[in-house]
Phi, psi and omega in degrees: 000143181255142178290151178291129181260130180298340178262016181280138180225145176286137186211055183298334180265001175066013181295311181293322180295318178298319178296321178296314181296331182291347181283336184226160177200118007276171172246129179258129177250107178270146179203156177245359181235110185300324182286329174294319177302313181294321178297317179297313181300318179297317179295318180294319178298319179298336181275355185263144175249344181279163177298145181233132171251118183252104177275107188260100182266340178253359172064014181284310181297312181295331176295318177295321179293316180298323180276359180066019173283337171239132181289134177290132181259140183294332183270006183250125172252117180268127179242120177261081184283151175223183184300325184287316185256008181303314182295319178296313180299319180299316179298317180297320181292317178300318178298319183291313183287346175282344183255329185211164181282125185219148168262122177250122179248123175256108186234103004230171178300325178301316181293325178296313180297327180294342179284338187238150176230005180287155180299326185269010185299323181299315179296319181296314181294315178299319179296320179296317180294317180290327175295314177303315183294321180295315179294322184298329183297334182290332181245010184059030172286163184233138177248123178241130181236125177263158178205136173272124190224165165228159178261124180244109188058247182250017184234148174266130179231154179294141178226120359280173175120319176074012180289142175282149186263149181296147181232124182214142177294340181279348187262144169263140182232132185221151174244131183261122179217198183222148164265201181297325185227350188237162173273136180232130177249113181257132174287142182244129171201109185297342179271350181225090179291160175061046178282174183294148174221163185235137183244132182235128179291135180284000000 
C-alpha cells in the first residue's frame, strides 16, 4: 500500500499522465506485481488514439489478448520479438517512429535481458532504448519501458536478476503500486522527495 501524497491527483482519463510522460523520453514504469502492470498498460492503451507498437517480451499482455481476457485494439500491433529477430524488429520500429507519432511499449526490461547472456548485453540494450528515444523525439513519439523490480537499499534493481537499472536525466521513472482500491503511479527521483503521483480508479 502507498501513502497518500499531497501532490496526488485523480487521473482516470490519463490526460495529466500523458502530459507528464511527454516531458521525458523514455519513461520507465517500475512495478513489483506483474498483473497490476498488465492492468495499467491495458488501461493506458485504451486511452490512446495514436498507433501503438507493443513489444511483448514476457508474453503476459499478448497471452491475455490471445485468451480474449483483454480486447484486441485496432491501433495496437503486438510484436513478440526474440534474440533472432530483435535487430530486424528494432530497425522496423525506428523507421516507423521516424515517420509518424507512435507509442512504443517495451514490456518488459526483464524479458529483454533474458534474451541475452553476453557480458555486453546491458550496454547493447541501453543503447537500443536510447536510440529509440532519440529518434522518437523528432515525431513526438513516446517510448515506455516496464520493469519488474525490488528496492535494494536506495536503488531499484530488476527482480529476478538483480541488474541495476539505467539512469539518465532524459528518462522519466515511475513506480506503479496500489492504495486500498486504486492504482497509483508515483514519480521517482531520489533528489526530490514527495513528487507528484497519479491515482486511477480500478
